[in-house]
PDB file of N, CA, C and O in Angstrom:
ATOM      1  N   MET A   1      -8.650  -9.287   0.670  1.00  0.00           N
ATOM      2  CA  MET A   1      -7.207  -9.461   0.686  1.00  0.00           C
ATOM      3  C   MET A   1      -6.638  -9.017  -0.654  1.00  0.00           C
ATOM      4  O   MET A   1      -7.181  -9.332  -1.713  1.00  0.00           O
ATOM      5  N   LEU A   2      -5.559  -8.298  -0.589  1.00  0.00           N
ATOM      6  CA  LEU A   2      -4.903  -7.824  -1.801  1.00  0.00           C
ATOM      7  C   LEU A   2      -3.904  -8.855  -2.304  1.00  0.00           C
ATOM      8  O   LEU A   2      -3.311  -9.602  -1.525  1.00  0.00           O
ATOM      9  N   LYS A   3      -3.731  -8.881  -3.603  1.00  0.00           N
ATOM     10  CA  LYS A   3      -2.724  -9.755  -4.197  1.00  0.00           C
ATOM     11  C   LYS A   3      -1.366  -9.084  -4.082  1.00  0.00           C
ATOM     12  O   LYS A   3      -1.272  -7.874  -3.876  1.00  0.00           O
ATOM     13  N   THR A   4      -0.326  -9.877  -4.216  1.00  0.00           N
ATOM     14  CA  THR A   4       1.029  -9.368  -4.075  1.00  0.00           C
ATOM     15  C   THR A   4       1.307  -8.246  -5.070  1.00  0.00           C
ATOM     16  O   THR A   4       1.950  -7.258  -4.715  1.00  0.00           O
ATOM     17  N   ALA A   5       0.842  -8.378  -6.291  1.00  0.00           N
ATOM     18  CA  ALA A   5       1.070  -7.338  -7.296  1.00  0.00           C
ATOM     19  C   ALA A   5       0.409  -6.021  -6.892  1.00  0.00           C
ATOM     20  O   ALA A   5       0.963  -4.949  -7.135  1.00  0.00           O
ATOM     21  N   GLN A   6      -0.762  -6.095  -6.282  1.00  0.00           N
ATOM     22  CA  GLN A   6      -1.448  -4.885  -5.839  1.00  0.00           C
ATOM     23  C   GLN A   6      -0.679  -4.212  -4.704  1.00  0.00           C
ATOM     24  O   GLN A   6      -0.556  -2.988  -4.673  1.00  0.00           O
ATOM     25  N   VAL A   7      -0.168  -5.006  -3.785  1.00  0.00           N
ATOM     26  CA  VAL A   7       0.602  -4.461  -2.668  1.00  0.00           C
ATOM     27  C   VAL A   7       1.886  -3.816  -3.195  1.00  0.00           C
ATOM     28  O   VAL A   7       2.270  -2.742  -2.734  1.00  0.00           O
ATOM     29  N   GLU A   8       2.545  -4.456  -4.145  1.00  0.00           N
ATOM     30  CA  GLU A   8       3.760  -3.894  -4.729  1.00  0.00           C
ATOM     31  C   GLU A   8       3.465  -2.583  -5.447  1.00  0.00           C
ATOM     32  O   GLU A   8       4.271  -1.654  -5.399  1.00  0.00           O
ATOM     33  N   TYR A   9       2.326  -2.503  -6.105  1.00  0.00           N
ATOM     34  CA  TYR A   9       1.913  -1.279  -6.788  1.00  0.00           C
ATOM     35  C   TYR A   9       1.693  -0.148  -5.777  1.00  0.00           C
ATOM     36  O   TYR A   9       2.114   0.986  -6.005  1.00  0.00           O
ATOM     37  N   ILE A  10       1.038  -0.462  -4.673  1.00  0.00           N
ATOM     38  CA  ILE A  10       0.811   0.521  -3.611  1.00  0.00           C
ATOM     39  C   ILE A  10       2.146   1.001  -3.054  1.00  0.00           C
ATOM     40  O   ILE A  10       2.356   2.203  -2.897  1.00  0.00           O
ATOM     41  N   LYS A  11       3.048   0.070  -2.756  1.00  0.00           N
ATOM     42  CA  LYS A  11       4.359   0.435  -2.218  1.00  0.00           C
ATOM     43  C   LYS A  11       5.136   1.297  -3.203  1.00  0.00           C
ATOM     44  O   LYS A  11       5.816   2.239  -2.796  1.00  0.00           O
ATOM     45  N   ASP A  12       5.043   0.988  -4.488  1.00  0.00           N
ATOM     46  CA  ASP A  12       5.735   1.768  -5.515  1.00  0.00           C
ATOM     47  C   ASP A  12       5.190   3.198  -5.573  1.00  0.00           C
ATOM     48  O   ASP A  12       5.959   4.158  -5.612  1.00  0.00           O
ATOM     49  N   LEU A  13       3.870   3.334  -5.577  1.00  0.00           N
ATOM     50  CA  LEU A  13       3.271   4.664  -5.611  1.00  0.00           C
ATOM     51  C   LEU A  13       3.648   5.476  -4.378  1.00  0.00           C
ATOM     52  O   LEU A  13       3.870   6.683  -4.471  1.00  0.00           O
ATOM     53  N   TRP A  14       3.720   4.828  -3.244  1.00  0.00           N
ATOM     54  CA  TRP A  14       4.012   5.505  -1.977  1.00  0.00           C
ATOM     55  C   TRP A  14       5.494   5.873  -1.858  1.00  0.00           C
ATOM     56  O   TRP A  14       5.831   7.015  -1.545  1.00  0.00           O
ATOM     57  N   GLU A  15       6.378   4.899  -2.111  1.00  0.00           N
ATOM     58  CA  GLU A  15       7.801   5.118  -1.878  1.00  0.00           C
ATOM     59  C   GLU A  15       8.515   5.791  -3.044  1.00  0.00           C
ATOM     60  O   GLU A  15       9.358   6.661  -2.827  1.00  0.00           O
ATOM     61  N   ASN A  16       8.197   5.409  -4.261  1.00  0.00           N
ATOM     62  CA  ASN A  16       8.942   5.907  -5.418  1.00  0.00           C
ATOM     63  C   ASN A  16       8.289   7.097  -6.111  1.00  0.00           C
ATOM     64  O   ASN A  16       8.984   8.013  -6.551  1.00  0.00           O
ATOM     65  N   LYS A  17       6.990   7.093  -6.212  1.00  0.00           N
ATOM     66  CA  LYS A  17       6.281   8.177  -6.896  1.00  0.00           C
ATOM     67  C   LYS A  17       5.936   9.325  -5.952  1.00  0.00           C
ATOM     68  O   LYS A  17       5.674  10.441  -6.402  1.00  0.00           O
ATOM     69  N   GLY A  18       5.933   9.057  -4.641  1.00  0.00           N
ATOM     70  CA  GLY A  18       5.688  10.100  -3.660  1.00  0.00           C
ATOM     71  C   GLY A  18       4.233  10.544  -3.562  1.00  0.00           C
ATOM     72  O   GLY A  18       3.954  11.659  -3.120  1.00  0.00           O
ATOM     73  N   LEU A  19       3.302   9.681  -3.972  1.00  0.00           N
ATOM     74  CA  LEU A  19       1.886  10.040  -3.880  1.00  0.00           C
ATOM     75  C   LEU A  19       1.394   9.925  -2.442  1.00  0.00           C
ATOM     76  O   LEU A  19       1.933   9.156  -1.646  1.00  0.00           O
ATOM     77  N   SER A  20       0.377  10.692  -2.128  1.00  0.00           N
ATOM     78  CA  SER A  20      -0.214  10.617  -0.794  1.00  0.00           C
ATOM     79  C   SER A  20      -1.054   9.343  -0.691  1.00  0.00           C
ATOM     80  O   SER A  20      -1.459   8.765  -1.700  1.00  0.00           O
ATOM     81  N   LEU A  21      -1.303   8.927   0.530  1.00  0.00           N
ATOM     82  CA  LEU A  21      -2.114   7.727   0.742  1.00  0.00           C
ATOM     83  C   LEU A  21      -3.528   7.928   0.212  1.00  0.00           C
ATOM     84  O   LEU A  21      -4.124   6.997  -0.329  1.00  0.00           O
ATOM     85  N   ARG A  22      -4.064   9.124   0.360  1.00  0.00           N
ATOM     86  CA  ARG A  22      -5.414   9.406  -0.142  1.00  0.00           C
ATOM     87  C   ARG A  22      -5.470   9.338  -1.667  1.00  0.00           C
ATOM     88  O   ARG A  22      -6.447   8.850  -2.235  1.00  0.00           O
ATOM     89  N   GLU A  23      -4.431   9.823  -2.319  1.00  0.00           N
ATOM     90  CA  GLU A  23      -4.387   9.758  -3.787  1.00  0.00           C
ATOM     91  C   GLU A  23      -4.274   8.308  -4.257  1.00  0.00           C
ATOM     92  O   GLU A  23      -4.892   7.920  -5.248  1.00  0.00           O
ATOM     93  N   ILE A  24      -3.492   7.523  -3.549  1.00  0.00           N
ATOM     94  CA  ILE A  24      -3.371   6.098  -3.894  1.00  0.00           C
ATOM     95  C   ILE A  24      -4.716   5.408  -3.708  1.00  0.00           C
ATOM     96  O   ILE A  24      -5.108   4.585  -4.535  1.00  0.00           O
ATOM     97  N   ALA A  25      -5.426   5.733  -2.629  1.00  0.00           N
ATOM     98  CA  ALA A  25      -6.744   5.151  -2.388  1.00  0.00           C
ATOM     99  C   ALA A  25      -7.705   5.521  -3.517  1.00  0.00           C
ATOM    100  O   ALA A  25      -8.487   4.683  -3.966  1.00  0.00           O
ATOM    101  N   ARG A  26      -7.651   6.764  -3.973  1.00  0.00           N
ATOM    102  CA  ARG A  26      -8.508   7.191  -5.086  1.00  0.00           C
ATOM    103  C   ARG A  26      -8.174   6.444  -6.366  1.00  0.00           C
ATOM    104  O   ARG A  26      -9.068   5.993  -7.083  1.00  0.00           O
ATOM    105  N   ARG A  27      -6.891   6.314  -6.650  1.00  0.00           N
ATOM    106  CA  ARG A  27      -6.464   5.663  -7.900  1.00  0.00           C
ATOM    107  C   ARG A  27      -6.783   4.167  -7.927  1.00  0.00           C
ATOM    108  O   ARG A  27      -7.144   3.624  -8.970  1.00  0.00           O
ATOM    109  N   THR A  28      -6.648   3.512  -6.786  1.00  0.00           N
ATOM    110  CA  THR A  28      -6.847   2.069  -6.742  1.00  0.00           C
ATOM    111  C   THR A  28      -8.273   1.659  -6.412  1.00  0.00           C
ATOM    112  O   THR A  28      -8.672   0.524  -6.674  1.00  0.00           O
ATOM    113  N   GLY A  29      -9.045   2.583  -5.834  1.00  0.00           N
ATOM    114  CA  GLY A  29     -10.407   2.246  -5.445  1.00  0.00           C
ATOM    115  C   GLY A  29     -10.490   1.456  -4.151  1.00  0.00           C
ATOM    116  O   GLY A  29     -11.531   0.882  -3.830  1.00  0.00           O
ATOM    117  N   LYS A  30      -9.394   1.429  -3.413  1.00  0.00           N
ATOM    118  CA  LYS A  30      -9.356   0.723  -2.129  1.00  0.00           C
ATOM    119  C   LYS A  30      -9.576   1.701  -0.988  1.00  0.00           C
ATOM    120  O   LYS A  30      -9.422   2.911  -1.153  1.00  0.00           O
ATOM    121  N   ASP A  31      -9.937   1.167   0.166  1.00  0.00           N
ATOM    122  CA  ASP A  31     -10.156   1.979   1.360  1.00  0.00           C
ATOM    123  C   ASP A  31      -8.839   2.597   1.830  1.00  0.00           C
ATOM    124  O   ASP A  31      -7.778   1.985   1.716  1.00  0.00           O
ATOM    125  N   PHE A  32      -8.925   3.821   2.362  1.00  0.00           N
ATOM    126  CA  PHE A  32      -7.740   4.532   2.836  1.00  0.00           C
ATOM    127  C   PHE A  32      -6.979   3.723   3.879  1.00  0.00           C
ATOM    128  O   PHE A  32      -5.752   3.650   3.830  1.00  0.00           O
ATOM    129  N   ARG A  33      -7.689   3.122   4.814  1.00  0.00           N
ATOM    130  CA  ARG A  33      -7.018   2.363   5.882  1.00  0.00           C
ATOM    131  C   ARG A  33      -6.299   1.131   5.344  1.00  0.00           C
ATOM    132  O   ARG A  33      -5.261   0.738   5.876  1.00  0.00           O
ATOM    133  N   THR A  34      -6.834   0.528   4.308  1.00  0.00           N
ATOM    134  CA  THR A  34      -6.163  -0.613   3.679  1.00  0.00           C
ATOM    135  C   THR A  34      -4.864  -0.152   3.034  1.00  0.00           C
ATOM    136  O   THR A  34      -3.828  -0.804   3.168  1.00  0.00           O
ATOM    137  N   ILE A  35      -4.926   0.975   2.335  1.00  0.00           N
ATOM    138  CA  ILE A  35      -3.731   1.528   1.700  1.00  0.00           C
ATOM    139  C   ILE A  35      -2.694   1.876   2.757  1.00  0.00           C
ATOM    140  O   ILE A  35      -1.511   1.581   2.589  1.00  0.00           O
ATOM    141  N   GLN A  36      -3.127   2.494   3.833  1.00  0.00           N
ATOM    142  CA  GLN A  36      -2.232   2.880   4.910  1.00  0.00           C
ATOM    143  C   GLN A  36      -1.545   1.653   5.511  1.00  0.00           C
ATOM    144  O   GLN A  36      -0.339   1.665   5.754  1.00  0.00           O
ATOM    145  N   LYS A  37      -2.310   0.614   5.743  1.00  0.00           N
ATOM    146  CA  LYS A  37      -1.782  -0.610   6.339  1.00  0.00           C
ATOM    147  C   LYS A  37      -0.660  -1.192   5.482  1.00  0.00           C
ATOM    148  O   LYS A  37       0.405  -1.538   5.995  1.00  0.00           O
ATOM    149  N   PHE A  38      -0.903  -1.299   4.178  1.00  0.00           N
ATOM    150  CA  PHE A  38       0.079  -1.932   3.309  1.00  0.00           C
ATOM    151  C   PHE A  38       1.231  -1.001   2.945  1.00  0.00           C
ATOM    152  O   PHE A  38       2.325  -1.479   2.646  1.00  0.00           O
ATOM    153  N   ALA A  39       1.020   0.297   2.961  1.00  0.00           N
ATOM    154  CA  ALA A  39       2.103   1.234   2.658  1.00  0.00           C
ATOM    155  C   ALA A  39       3.146   1.245   3.776  1.00  0.00           C
ATOM    156  O   ALA A  39       4.333   1.438   3.512  1.00  0.00           O
ATOM    157  N   TYR A  40       2.716   1.040   5.014  1.00  0.00           N
ATOM    158  CA  TYR A  40       3.630   1.126   6.150  1.00  0.00           C
ATOM    159  C   TYR A  40       4.320  -0.193   6.497  1.00  0.00           C
ATOM    160  O   TYR A  40       5.227  -0.194   7.329  1.00  0.00           O
ATOM    161  N   ILE A  41       3.929  -1.299   5.899  1.00  0.00           N
ATOM    162  CA  ILE A  41       4.545  -2.589   6.228  1.00  0.00           C
ATOM    163  C   ILE A  41       5.940  -2.662   5.614  1.00  0.00           C
ATOM    164  O   ILE A  41       6.106  -2.495   4.406  1.00  0.00           O
ATOM    165  N   ASP A  42       6.941  -2.915   6.460  1.00  0.00           N
ATOM    166  CA  ASP A  42       8.312  -3.093   5.985  1.00  0.00           C
ATOM    167  C   ASP A  42       8.745  -4.550   6.072  1.00  0.00           C
ATOM    168  O   ASP A  42       9.445  -5.051   5.191  1.00  0.00           O
ATOM    169  N   ASP A  43       8.328  -5.226   7.135  1.00  0.00           N
ATOM    170  CA  ASP A  43       8.731  -6.603   7.367  1.00  0.00           C
ATOM    171  C   ASP A  43       7.501  -7.498   7.233  1.00  0.00           C
ATOM    172  O   ASP A  43       6.564  -7.387   8.024  1.00  0.00           O
ATOM    173  N   TRP A  44       7.500  -8.374   6.247  1.00  0.00           N
ATOM    174  CA  TRP A  44       6.358  -9.245   5.988  1.00  0.00           C
ATOM    175  C   TRP A  44       6.401 -10.544   6.764  1.00  0.00           C
ATOM    176  O   TRP A  44       5.470 -11.345   6.685  1.00  0.00           O
ATOM    177  N   ASN A  45       7.482 -10.763   7.520  1.00  0.00           N
ATOM    178  CA  ASN A  45       7.590 -11.985   8.301  1.00  0.00           C
ATOM    179  C   ASN A  45       6.737 -11.871   9.566  1.00  0.00           C
ATOM    180  O   ASN A  45       6.679 -10.805  10.179  1.00  0.00           O
ATOM    181  N   PRO A  46       6.078 -12.962   9.959  1.00  0.00           N
ATOM    182  CA  PRO A  46       5.296 -12.918  11.198  1.00  0.00           C
ATOM    183  C   PRO A  46       6.220 -12.782  12.403  1.00  0.00           C
ATOM    184  O   PRO A  46       7.347 -13.276  12.383  1.00  0.00           O
ATOM    185  N   PRO A  47       5.744 -12.114  13.452  1.00  0.00           N
ATOM    186  CA  PRO A  47       6.590 -11.968  14.651  1.00  0.00           C
ATOM    187  C   PRO A  47       6.905 -13.319  15.278  1.00  0.00           C
ATOM    188  O   PRO A  47       6.068 -14.222  15.289  1.00  0.00           O
ATOM    189  N   VAL A  48       8.101 -13.444  15.791  1.00  0.00           N
ATOM    190  CA  VAL A  48       8.540 -14.707  16.396  1.00  0.00           C
ATOM    191  C   VAL A  48       8.264 -14.676  17.875  1.00  0.00           C
ATOM    192  O   VAL A  48       8.557 -15.642  18.578  1.00  0.00           O
TER     193      VAL A  48
END
């Protein structure tokens, strides 16, 4: 499980810096699918 700061860092690299998901995975040392999962999340609330 990633910490909130790590998720925010991933979102920043993806949305603001414009890095590819593969580049973010390389920089953070995390799995590509993990990066993809957290980069695409917009709503953190559980479904009702």
